[in-house]
N, CA, C and O atoms as a CHARMM CRD file, in Angstrom:
* protein
*
  296
    1    1 UNK  N    131.69400 115.16700  95.14400 PROA 1      0.00000
    2    1 UNK  CA   131.00700 116.25800  94.50200 PROA 1      0.00000
    3    1 UNK  C    131.81700 116.72100  93.29100 PROA 1      0.00000
    4    1 UNK  O    133.04300 116.83200  93.33200 PROA 1      0.00000
    5    2 UNK  N    131.09500 116.98100  92.23700 PROA 2      0.00000
    6    2 UNK  CA   131.71400 117.42500  91.00300 PROA 2      0.00000
    7    2 UNK  C    131.87600 118.94300  91.00100 PROA 2      0.00000
    8    2 UNK  O    131.17000 119.66200  91.70900 PROA 2      0.00000
    9    3 UNK  N    132.80600 119.40400  90.20300 PROA 3      0.00000
   10    3 UNK  CA   133.00600 120.83900  90.05300 PROA 3      0.00000
   11    3 UNK  C    131.94800 121.39100  89.10100 PROA 3      0.00000
   12    3 UNK  O    131.34300 120.65000  88.32600 PROA 3      0.00000
   13    4 UNK  N    131.73600 122.69600  89.17300 PROA 4      0.00000
   14    4 UNK  CA   130.71000 123.34000  88.36600 PROA 4      0.00000
   15    4 UNK  C    130.94600 123.12700  86.87200 PROA 4      0.00000
   16    4 UNK  O    129.99400 122.90200  86.12500 PROA 4      0.00000
   17    5 UNK  N    132.18300 123.19400  86.43600 PROA 5      0.00000
   18    5 UNK  CA   132.48900 122.96500  85.01600 PROA 5      0.00000
   19    5 UNK  C    132.10200 121.56000  84.58500 PROA 5      0.00000
   20    5 UNK  O    131.61600 121.35800  83.47200 PROA 5      0.00000
   21    6 UNK  N    132.31600 120.59500  85.45900 PROA 6      0.00000
   22    6 UNK  CA   131.95600 119.21000  85.14400 PROA 6      0.00000
   23    6 UNK  C    130.44500 119.05500  85.06900 PROA 6      0.00000
   24    6 UNK  O    129.93800 118.31600  84.22600 PROA 6      0.00000
   25    7 UNK  N    129.71400 119.75200  85.95400 PROA 7      0.00000
   26    7 UNK  CA   128.25600 119.68600  85.92400 PROA 7      0.00000
   27    7 UNK  C    127.71100 120.25900  84.61800 PROA 7      0.00000
   28    7 UNK  O    126.74500 119.73600  84.06300 PROA 7      0.00000
   29    8 UNK  N    128.32700 121.32600  84.13300 PROA 8      0.00000
   30    8 UNK  CA   127.84900 121.97100  82.91100 PROA 8      0.00000
   31    8 UNK  C    128.01700 121.08200  81.68700 PROA 8      0.00000
   32    8 UNK  O    127.32200 121.27400  80.68900 PROA 8      0.00000
   33    9 UNK  N    128.91500 120.12600  81.74300 PROA 9      0.00000
   34    9 UNK  CA   129.15300 119.22700  80.62100 PROA 9      0.00000
   35    9 UNK  C    128.21600 118.01600  80.62600 PROA 9      0.00000
   36    9 UNK  O    128.19800 117.24600  79.66600 PROA 9      0.00000
   37   10 UNK  N    127.44800 117.84600  81.68800 PROA 10     0.00000
   38   10 UNK  CA   126.58400 116.67500  81.83000 PROA 10     0.00000
   39   10 UNK  C    125.26200 116.86600  81.09300 PROA 10     0.00000
   40   10 UNK  O    124.84500 117.98600  80.79900 PROA 10     0.00000
   41   11 UNK  N    124.61400 115.73200  80.80300 PROA 11     0.00000
   42   11 UNK  CA   123.28500 115.75400  80.20500 PROA 11     0.00000
   43   11 UNK  C    122.25400 115.95000  81.30800 PROA 11     0.00000
   44   11 UNK  O    122.56300 115.77300  82.48700 PROA 11     0.00000
   45   12 UNK  N    121.03500 116.31200  80.93400 PROA 12     0.00000
   46   12 UNK  CA   119.97400 116.56100  81.90200 PROA 12     0.00000
   47   12 UNK  C    119.67600 115.29800  82.70800 PROA 12     0.00000
   48   12 UNK  O    119.45600 115.38100  83.91600 PROA 12     0.00000
   49   13 UNK  N    119.66700 114.13500  82.06400 PROA 13     0.00000
   50   13 UNK  CA   119.38900 112.88000  82.76500 PROA 13     0.00000
   51   13 UNK  C    120.47500 112.59700  83.80400 PROA 13     0.00000
   52   13 UNK  O    120.18300 112.12800  84.90400 PROA 13     0.00000
   53   14 UNK  N    121.71500 112.88200  83.45000 PROA 14     0.00000
   54   14 UNK  CA   122.81000 112.66300  84.39000 PROA 14     0.00000
   55   14 UNK  C    122.71700 113.62400  85.57800 PROA 14     0.00000
   56   14 UNK  O    123.03900 113.26200  86.71000 PROA 14     0.00000
   57   15 UNK  N    122.27600 114.84200  85.30400 PROA 15     0.00000
   58   15 UNK  CA   122.09000 115.80900  86.38700 PROA 15     0.00000
   59   15 UNK  C    120.98100 115.34900  87.34000 PROA 15     0.00000
   60   15 UNK  O    121.08700 115.51600  88.55500 PROA 15     0.00000
   61   16 UNK  N    119.91900 114.76900  86.77400 PROA 16     0.00000
   62   16 UNK  CA   118.84100 114.23000  87.61200 PROA 16     0.00000
   63   16 UNK  C    119.35800 113.11900  88.52000 PROA 16     0.00000
   64   16 UNK  O    119.01800 113.06000  89.70200 PROA 16     0.00000
   65   17 UNK  N    120.17600 112.24700  87.96100 PROA 17     0.00000
   66   17 UNK  CA   120.74400 111.15000  88.75200 PROA 17     0.00000
   67   17 UNK  C    121.66100 111.68300  89.84900 PROA 17     0.00000
   68   17 UNK  O    121.62700 111.19600  90.98000 PROA 17     0.00000
   69   18 UNK  N    122.46900 112.66800  89.52300 PROA 18     0.00000
   70   18 UNK  CA   123.37600 113.27100  90.50200 PROA 18     0.00000
   71   18 UNK  C    122.57700 113.96200  91.60700 PROA 18     0.00000
   72   18 UNK  O    122.95100 113.89700  92.77900 PROA 18     0.00000
   73   19 UNK  N    121.48100 114.62100  91.23600 PROA 19     0.00000
   74   19 UNK  CA   120.62900 115.27400  92.22400 PROA 19     0.00000
   75   19 UNK  C    120.00700 114.24800  93.16600 PROA 19     0.00000
   76   19 UNK  O    119.98300 114.45000  94.38100 PROA 19     0.00000
   77   20 UNK  N    119.50800 113.15200  92.60800 PROA 20     0.00000
   78   20 UNK  CA   118.90800 112.09900  93.44600 PROA 20     0.00000
   79   20 UNK  C    119.94400 111.50300  94.39100 PROA 20     0.00000
   80   20 UNK  O    119.65700 111.27600  95.56600 PROA 20     0.00000
   81   21 UNK  N    121.13500 111.25100  93.88700 PROA 21     0.00000
   82   21 UNK  CA   122.21300 110.69000  94.71100 PROA 21     0.00000
   83   21 UNK  C    122.56200 111.64400  95.85500 PROA 21     0.00000
   84   21 UNK  O    122.74600 111.21900  96.99600 PROA 21     0.00000
   85   22 UNK  N    122.64900 112.91700  95.54000 PROA 22     0.00000
   86   22 UNK  CA   122.99500 113.92000  96.55200 PROA 22     0.00000
   87   22 UNK  C    121.87600 114.05800  97.57500 PROA 22     0.00000
   88   22 UNK  O    122.14400 114.25200  98.76100 PROA 22     0.00000
   89   23 UNK  N    120.63800 113.96100  97.13700 PROA 23     0.00000
   90   23 UNK  CA   119.50300 114.04200  98.05900 PROA 23     0.00000
   91   23 UNK  C    119.54300 112.88200  99.04800 PROA 23     0.00000
   92   23 UNK  O    119.28100 113.06900 100.23600 PROA 23     0.00000
   93   24 UNK  N    119.86500 111.69900  98.56900 PROA 24     0.00000
   94   24 UNK  CA   119.97200 110.53800  99.46000 PROA 24     0.00000
   95   24 UNK  C    121.11800 110.71300 100.46000 PROA 24     0.00000
   96   24 UNK  O    120.98300 110.37000 101.63500 PROA 24     0.00000
   97   25 UNK  N    122.25100 111.25200  99.98100 PROA 25     0.00000
   98   25 UNK  CA   123.38300 111.50600 100.87400 PROA 25     0.00000
   99   25 UNK  C    123.00400 112.52300 101.94800 PROA 25     0.00000
  100   25 UNK  O    123.36700 112.37200 103.11500 PROA 25     0.00000
  101   26 UNK  N    122.27100 113.55900 101.54200 PROA 26     0.00000
  102   26 UNK  CA   121.84700 114.59900 102.47900 PROA 26     0.00000
  103   26 UNK  C    120.92000 114.02000 103.54100 PROA 26     0.00000
  104   26 UNK  O    121.06600 114.31900 104.72600 PROA 26     0.00000
  105   27 UNK  N    119.97300 113.19800 103.12300 PROA 27     0.00000
  106   27 UNK  CA   119.05700 112.57600 104.07600 PROA 27     0.00000
  107   27 UNK  C    119.83100 111.71900 105.07800 PROA 27     0.00000
  108   27 UNK  O    119.58300 111.77800 106.28300 PROA 27     0.00000
  109   28 UNK  N    120.76400 110.92900 104.56900 PROA 28     0.00000
  110   28 UNK  CA   121.55600 110.05300 105.42800 PROA 28     0.00000
  111   28 UNK  C    122.38600 110.87700 106.41600 PROA 28     0.00000
  112   28 UNK  O    122.45500 110.54800 107.60000 PROA 28     0.00000
  113   29 UNK  N    123.00700 111.93500 105.93100 PROA 29     0.00000
  114   29 UNK  CA   123.83500 112.77000 106.79600 PROA 29     0.00000
  115   29 UNK  C    123.00200 113.47900 107.85700 PROA 29     0.00000
  116   29 UNK  O    123.41000 113.56100 109.01600 PROA 29     0.00000
  117   30 UNK  N    121.83500 113.99100 107.46500 PROA 30     0.00000
  118   30 UNK  CA   120.95400 114.63700 108.44400 PROA 30     0.00000
  119   30 UNK  C    120.55700 113.65300 109.54000 PROA 30     0.00000
  120   30 UNK  O    120.53300 114.00100 110.72000 PROA 30     0.00000
  121   31 UNK  N    120.24600 112.42600 109.13900 PROA 31     0.00000
  122   31 UNK  CA   119.85800 111.40400 110.11000 PROA 31     0.00000
  123   31 UNK  C    121.00900 111.12300 111.07000 PROA 31     0.00000
  124   31 UNK  O    120.81000 111.03800 112.28100 PROA 31     0.00000
  125   32 UNK  N    122.21500 110.97800 110.52100 PROA 32     0.00000
  126   32 UNK  CA   123.37600 110.68100 111.35800 PROA 32     0.00000
  127   32 UNK  C    123.69000 111.82900 112.31400 PROA 32     0.00000
  128   32 UNK  O    124.05400 111.59400 113.46700 PROA 32     0.00000
  129   33 UNK  N    123.55200 113.05900 111.84700 PROA 33     0.00000
  130   33 UNK  CA   123.81800 114.21300 112.71200 PROA 33     0.00000
  131   33 UNK  C    122.77000 114.28600 113.81600 PROA 33     0.00000
  132   33 UNK  O    123.10300 114.55400 114.97000 PROA 33     0.00000
  133   34 UNK  N    121.50500 114.04900 113.46800 PROA 34     0.00000
  134   34 UNK  CA   120.43100 114.13600 114.46400 PROA 34     0.00000
  135   34 UNK  C    120.50000 113.02800 115.50700 PROA 34     0.00000
  136   34 UNK  O    120.08200 113.22800 116.64800 PROA 34     0.00000
  137   35 UNK  N    121.01700 111.87100 115.13500 PROA 35     0.00000
  138   35 UNK  CA   121.12700 110.78500 116.10700 PROA 35     0.00000
  139   35 UNK  C    122.41900 110.86300 116.90100 PROA 35     0.00000
  140   35 UNK  O    122.61100 110.11500 117.86000 PROA 35     0.00000
  141   36 UNK  N    123.31500 111.77800 116.50000 PROA 36     0.00000
  142   36 UNK  CA   124.53900 111.96400 117.25000 PROA 36     0.00000
  143   36 UNK  C    125.69100 111.09300 116.81800 PROA 36     0.00000
  144   36 UNK  O    126.75700 111.14000 117.43100 PROA 36     0.00000
  145   37 UNK  N    125.51000 110.30000 115.78200 PROA 37     0.00000
  146   37 UNK  CA   126.59500 109.41800 115.35700 PROA 37     0.00000
  147   37 UNK  C    127.57300 110.12000 114.41600 PROA 37     0.00000
  148   37 UNK  O    128.64600 109.59000 114.12600 PROA 37     0.00000
  149   38 UNK  N    127.21200 111.29500 113.94600 PROA 38     0.00000
  150   38 UNK  CA   128.07600 112.04700 113.02300 PROA 38     0.00000
  151   38 UNK  C    128.20900 113.47100 113.52700 PROA 38     0.00000
  152   38 UNK  O    127.23000 114.07400 113.96600 PROA 38     0.00000
  153   39 UNK  N    129.40600 114.00300 113.46600 PROA 39     0.00000
  154   39 UNK  CA   129.65200 115.35500 113.95000 PROA 39     0.00000
  155   39 UNK  C    129.83100 116.35300 112.81400 PROA 39     0.00000
  156   39 UNK  O    130.04300 117.53600 113.08100 PROA 39     0.00000
  157   40 UNK  N    129.75500 115.92600 111.56600 PROA 40     0.00000
  158   40 UNK  CA   130.01400 116.79400 110.42000 PROA 40     0.00000
  159   40 UNK  C    128.79200 117.55500 109.95100 PROA 40     0.00000
  160   40 UNK  O    128.40100 117.43900 108.78900 PROA 40     0.00000
  161   41 UNK  N    128.18300 118.33000 110.83200 PROA 41     0.00000
  162   41 UNK  CA   126.97300 119.04900 110.43600 PROA 41     0.00000
  163   41 UNK  C    127.26600 120.13000 109.40200 PROA 41     0.00000
  164   41 UNK  O    126.35200 120.56400 108.70000 PROA 41     0.00000
  165   42 UNK  N    128.51400 120.57500 109.28800 PROA 42     0.00000
  166   42 UNK  CA   128.85700 121.56900 108.26600 PROA 42     0.00000
  167   42 UNK  C    128.71200 121.00000 106.85700 PROA 42     0.00000
  168   42 UNK  O    128.56200 121.75400 105.89500 PROA 42     0.00000
  169   43 UNK  N    128.75500 119.70400 106.73300 PROA 43     0.00000
  170   43 UNK  CA   128.62100 119.06700 105.42200 PROA 43     0.00000
  171   43 UNK  C    127.20100 119.18300 104.88800 PROA 43     0.00000
  172   43 UNK  O    126.98500 119.10100 103.67900 PROA 43     0.00000
  173   44 UNK  N    126.23700 119.37300 105.77100 PROA 44     0.00000
  174   44 UNK  CA   124.84500 119.52100 105.33500 PROA 44     0.00000
  175   44 UNK  C    124.71400 120.74800 104.44100 PROA 44     0.00000
  176   44 UNK  O    124.08300 120.68800 103.38600 PROA 44     0.00000
  177   45 UNK  N    125.30400 121.84800 104.86100 PROA 45     0.00000
  178   45 UNK  CA   125.25800 123.06800 104.05400 PROA 45     0.00000
  179   45 UNK  C    125.95200 122.90000 102.72200 PROA 45     0.00000
  180   45 UNK  O    125.49500 123.41700 101.70200 PROA 45     0.00000
  181   46 UNK  N    127.05900 122.17500 102.73100 PROA 46     0.00000
  182   46 UNK  CA   127.78300 121.92500 101.48600 PROA 46     0.00000
  183   46 UNK  C    126.93200 121.11900 100.50900 PROA 46     0.00000
  184   46 UNK  O    126.91400 121.41200  99.31400 PROA 46     0.00000
  185   47 UNK  N    126.22400 120.10000 101.01500 PROA 47     0.00000
  186   47 UNK  CA   125.37800 119.28400 100.14200 PROA 47     0.00000
  187   47 UNK  C    124.18900 120.08700  99.61700 PROA 47     0.00000
  188   47 UNK  O    123.78900 119.92200  98.46500 PROA 47     0.00000
  189   48 UNK  N    123.62900 120.94800 100.45400 PROA 48     0.00000
  190   48 UNK  CA   122.51900 121.79000  99.99500 PROA 48     0.00000
  191   48 UNK  C    122.97700 122.73300  98.89000 PROA 48     0.00000
  192   48 UNK  O    122.26300 122.94100  97.90900 PROA 48     0.00000
  193   49 UNK  N    124.15600 123.29600  99.04800 PROA 49     0.00000
  194   49 UNK  CA   124.70700 124.19000  98.03400 PROA 49     0.00000
  195   49 UNK  C    124.95200 123.42300  96.73300 PROA 49     0.00000
  196   49 UNK  O    124.66100 123.92400  95.64700 PROA 49     0.00000
  197   50 UNK  N    125.48000 122.22200  96.84800 PROA 50     0.00000
  198   50 UNK  CA   125.74700 121.39300  95.67300 PROA 50     0.00000
  199   50 UNK  C    124.44700 121.05900  94.94100 PROA 50     0.00000
  200   50 UNK  O    124.39400 121.10000  93.71200 PROA 50     0.00000
  201   51 UNK  N    123.40500 120.73000  95.69300 PROA 51     0.00000
  202   51 UNK  CA   122.10700 120.43800  95.08200 PROA 51     0.00000
  203   51 UNK  C    121.58100 121.65800  94.33000 PROA 51     0.00000
  204   51 UNK  O    121.02100 121.53000  93.24200 PROA 51     0.00000
  205   52 UNK  N    121.76500 122.84200  94.91700 PROA 52     0.00000
  206   52 UNK  CA   121.31900 124.07000  94.26100 PROA 52     0.00000
  207   52 UNK  C    122.09700 124.30400  92.96900 PROA 52     0.00000
  208   52 UNK  O    121.52900 124.75700  91.97600 PROA 52     0.00000
  209   53 UNK  N    123.38400 123.99800  92.98000 PROA 53     0.00000
  210   53 UNK  CA   124.18900 124.14600  91.76800 PROA 53     0.00000
  211   53 UNK  C    123.69600 123.20200  90.67500 PROA 53     0.00000
  212   53 UNK  O    123.61300 123.57900  89.50700 PROA 53     0.00000
  213   54 UNK  N    123.37400 121.98500  91.06400 PROA 54     0.00000
  214   54 UNK  CA   122.87000 121.00900  90.08600 PROA 54     0.00000
  215   54 UNK  C    121.57700 121.52600  89.46100 PROA 54     0.00000
  216   54 UNK  O    121.41500 121.48700  88.24100 PROA 54     0.00000
  217   55 UNK  N    120.66300 122.00700  90.29300 PROA 55     0.00000
  218   55 UNK  CA   119.38800 122.50800  89.77400 PROA 55     0.00000
  219   55 UNK  C    119.58600 123.72500  88.87300 PROA 55     0.00000
  220   55 UNK  O    118.90500 123.86600  87.85700 PROA 55     0.00000
  221   56 UNK  N    120.50800 124.59500  89.24000 PROA 56     0.00000
  222   56 UNK  CA   120.77600 125.77800  88.42900 PROA 56     0.00000
  223   56 UNK  C    121.28700 125.38700  87.05400 PROA 56     0.00000
  224   56 UNK  O    120.81600 125.90700  86.04200 PROA 56     0.00000
  225   57 UNK  N    122.24300 124.47800  87.01200 PROA 57     0.00000
  226   57 UNK  CA   122.79000 124.03400  85.72400 PROA 57     0.00000
  227   57 UNK  C    121.70200 123.34900  84.90300 PROA 57     0.00000
  228   57 UNK  O    121.60700 123.56700  83.69500 PROA 57     0.00000
  229   58 UNK  N    120.89200 122.53200  85.54500 PROA 58     0.00000
  230   58 UNK  CA   119.81600 121.83800  84.84200 PROA 58     0.00000
  231   58 UNK  C    118.82300 122.84000  84.25400 PROA 58     0.00000
  232   58 UNK  O    118.40800 122.70200  83.10400 PROA 58     0.00000
  233   59 UNK  N    118.44300 123.84100  85.03400 PROA 59     0.00000
  234   59 UNK  CA   117.50300 124.84200  84.54700 PROA 59     0.00000
  235   59 UNK  C    118.09000 125.64600  83.38800 PROA 59     0.00000
  236   59 UNK  O    117.36800 126.01400  82.46200 PROA 59     0.00000
  237   60 UNK  N    119.38200 125.91900  83.43400 PROA 60     0.00000
  238   60 UNK  CA   120.03000 126.61800  82.33000 PROA 60     0.00000
  239   60 UNK  C    120.00000 125.77800  81.05800 PROA 60     0.00000
  240   60 UNK  O    119.74800 126.30000  79.97100 PROA 60     0.00000
  241   61 UNK  N    120.25400 124.48200  81.19100 PROA 61     0.00000
  242   61 UNK  CA   120.21900 123.60000  80.02400 PROA 61     0.00000
  243   61 UNK  C    118.81400 123.51200  79.43500 PROA 61     0.00000
  244   61 UNK  O    118.64500 123.52200  78.21600 PROA 61     0.00000
  245   62 UNK  N    117.82200 123.42900  80.28900 PROA 62     0.00000
  246   62 UNK  CA   116.43700 123.35800  79.82400 PROA 62     0.00000
  247   62 UNK  C    116.06200 124.65800  79.11300 PROA 62     0.00000
  248   62 UNK  O    115.41000 124.62900  78.07000 PROA 62     0.00000
  249   63 UNK  N    116.46800 125.78800  79.66900 PROA 63     0.00000
  250   63 UNK  CA   116.16400 127.07600  79.04500 PROA 63     0.00000
  251   63 UNK  C    116.84000 127.20300  77.68500 PROA 63     0.00000
  252   63 UNK  O    116.24900 127.73300  76.74400 PROA 63     0.00000
  253   64 UNK  N    118.07600 126.72000  77.57800 PROA 64     0.00000
  254   64 UNK  CA   118.78000 126.75700  76.29500 PROA 64     0.00000
  255   64 UNK  C    118.06300 125.90700  75.25400 PROA 64     0.00000
  256   64 UNK  O    117.91700 126.31500  74.10200 PROA 64     0.00000
  257   65 UNK  N    117.61700 124.72400  75.66400 PROA 65     0.00000
  258   65 UNK  CA   116.91100 123.85500  74.72500 PROA 65     0.00000
  259   65 UNK  C    115.60100 124.48700  74.27000 PROA 65     0.00000
  260   65 UNK  O    115.24300 124.40900  73.09500 PROA 65     0.00000
  261   66 UNK  N    114.88400 125.11900  75.21100 PROA 66     0.00000
  262   66 UNK  CA   113.61700 125.75500  74.86300 PROA 66     0.00000
  263   66 UNK  C    113.83900 126.92900  73.92200 PROA 66     0.00000
  264   66 UNK  O    113.06400 127.12500  72.98600 PROA 66     0.00000
  265   67 UNK  N    114.88300 127.71000  74.15500 PROA 67     0.00000
  266   67 UNK  CA   115.14200 128.85100  73.27700 PROA 67     0.00000
  267   67 UNK  C    115.54200 128.38700  71.88400 PROA 67     0.00000
  268   67 UNK  O    115.17300 129.01700  70.89200 PROA 67     0.00000
  269   68 UNK  N    116.28700 127.29900  71.79700 PROA 68     0.00000
  270   68 UNK  CA   116.65600 126.75700  70.49500 PROA 68     0.00000
  271   68 UNK  C    115.42500 126.22700  69.76800 PROA 68     0.00000
  272   68 UNK  O    115.29200 126.39200  68.55500 PROA 68     0.00000
  273   69 UNK  N    114.52700 125.59000  70.51400 PROA 69     0.00000
  274   69 UNK  CA   113.30100 125.06100  69.93900 PROA 69     0.00000
  275   69 UNK  C    112.42200 126.20800  69.43000 PROA 69     0.00000
  276   69 UNK  O    111.86100 126.12700  68.33700 PROA 69     0.00000
  277   70 UNK  N    112.30400 127.27700  70.23000 PROA 70     0.00000
  278   70 UNK  CA   111.50500 128.43300  69.82100 PROA 70     0.00000
  279   70 UNK  C    112.08600 129.09400  68.58200 PROA 70     0.00000
  280   70 UNK  O    111.34400 129.53600  67.70500 PROA 70     0.00000
  281   71 UNK  N    113.41000 129.16500  68.50600 PROA 71     0.00000
  282   71 UNK  CA   114.06500 129.78200  67.35200 PROA 71     0.00000
  283   71 UNK  C    113.82100 128.95600  66.08900 PROA 71     0.00000
  284   71 UNK  O    113.64800 129.51700  65.00600 PROA 71     0.00000
  285   72 UNK  N    113.80500 127.65400  66.21900 PROA 72     0.00000
  286   72 UNK  CA   113.57200 126.78600  65.06300 PROA 72     0.00000
  287   72 UNK  C    112.12300 126.83000  64.61400 PROA 72     0.00000
  288   72 UNK  O    111.82700 126.67300  63.43000 PROA 72     0.00000
  289   73 UNK  N    111.21900 127.04400  65.56200 PROA 73     0.00000
  290   73 UNK  CA   109.79300 127.06700  65.24200 PROA 73     0.00000
  291   73 UNK  C    109.40600 128.31800  64.45200 PROA 73     0.00000
  292   73 UNK  O    108.40700 128.31400  63.73400 PROA 73     0.00000
  293   74 UNK  N    110.18500 129.37100  64.58300 PROA 74     0.00000
  294   74 UNK  CA   109.83800 130.62700  63.89600 PROA 74     0.00000
  295   74 UNK  C    110.27900 130.63900  62.49500 PROA 74     0.00000
  296   74 UNK  O    110.06100 131.62300  61.78800 PROA 74     0.00000
């Protein structure tokens, strides 16, 4: 998992890829915990939090781009 500062430096496409990768990891971990082969259920919360951070940074970048576009249009 990347730190928040590192996420803020990424492009939107890279954030999408990181989100997809994390979603796959979360699915795999949930499956392992539910079948009993993995005991690290606390990691599920960590991955959910990380996914939320990725989405937050992505939404901030999109909002910045839209505001810049609106400013140029005026």
